[in-house]
VOGU-3710 file (C-alpha; in Angstrom, 3 decimals, decimal comma):
1> mlavnytnlr> 6,928/0,952/-3,528  6,794/-2,792/-3,994  7,883/-4,753/-7,039  6,629/-8,259/-7,706  6,702/-10,489/-10,740  3,497/-11,643/-12,370  3,771/-15,255/-11,194  4,338/-14,270/-7,569  1,428/-11,819/-7,747  -0,863/-14,481/-9,164
11> dnmkaymdkv> 0,093/-16,941/-6,428  -0,381/-14,363/-3,641  -3,008/-12,036/-5,086  -5,019/-11,387/-1,903  -1,961/-10,603/0,226  -0,593/-8,175/-2,346  -3,958/-6,494/-2,893  -4,292/-6,090/0,884  -0,861/-4,439/0,984  -1,928/-2,021/-1,737
21> tddyetmivt> -5,221/-1,100/-0,119  -4,459/-1,391/3,599  -0,866/-0,105/3,637  -1,248/2,402/0,763  1,554/0,708/-1,151  2,120/1,190/-4,847  3,092/-2,018/-6,585  4,933/-2,550/-9,836  4,059/-5,850/-11,448  7,036/-6,853/-13,566
31> rkdnknvvmi> 6,440/-8,724/-16,785  8,477/-10,005/-19,720  9,697/-7,520/-22,315  9,450/-4,698/-19,738  5,660/-4,484/-20,128  5,209/-3,657/-16,453  2,031/-2,399/-14,836  1,416/-0,400/-11,671  -1,194/-1,393/-9,103  -2,657/1,246/-6,787
41> seeaynnlme> -5,765/1,316/-4,641  -9,005/2,775/-5,941  -8,701/5,509/-3,315  -5,202/6,438/-4,539  -6,395/6,345/-8,159  -9,364/8,630/-7,431  -7,076/11,043/-5,587  -4,640/11,027/-8,503  -7,402/11,692/-11,032  -8,785/14,547/-8,929
51> nvhvmgnksn> -5,323/16,102/-8,747  -4,851/15,708/-12,497  -8,191/17,432/-13,081  -7,562/20,301/-10,656  -3,951/20,859/-11,646  -4,727/20,463/-15,347  -6,900/23,588/-15,347  -4,636/26,659/-15,451  -7,024/28,917/-13,554  -7,435/26,298/-10,791
61> ydwlmeskaq> -3,680/25,817/-10,631  -3,009/29,562/-10,459  -5,636/29,994/-7,735  -4,117/27,169/-5,671  -0,593/28,529/-6,068  -1,731/32,017/-4,995  -3,500/30,537/-1,972  -0,353/28,613/-1,073  1,754/31,774/-1,396  -0,657/33,678/0,848
71> lergnvvthd> -0,435/30,932/3,466  3,351/30,920/3,315  3,390/34,721/3,762  1,162/34,346/6,807  -1,838/36,041/5,210  -4,403/33,932/7,042  -7,492/34,633/9,114  -8,846/32,248/11,729  -12,464/31,945/12,820  -14,233/30,035/15,548
81> livanade> -16,308/27,159/14,245  -20,055/27,523/14,495  -21,716/24,285/15,534  -25,095/23,873/13,864  -27,895/22,510/16,009  -29,306/19,376/14,402  -32,675/19,911/16,100  -33,402/23,139/14,261
//
């Protein structure tokens, strides 16, 4: 996680935005009176929102936790992949 003050961010905006998007960094932009903000990439934001949605629904959460428990117990089945023919 990076921390940068507002003035430094403003002076080097492209470089910092590239760090956030290309290097998957999370950046805290420090401001006066502790009114900080966090900068993340759109991809990270979308992932976060999807997780909030999925985990915020109790039935989804319970289903995921049961699936995880099954995996950890070794209750898995493997299958060969079937390759679909694009010409058909």
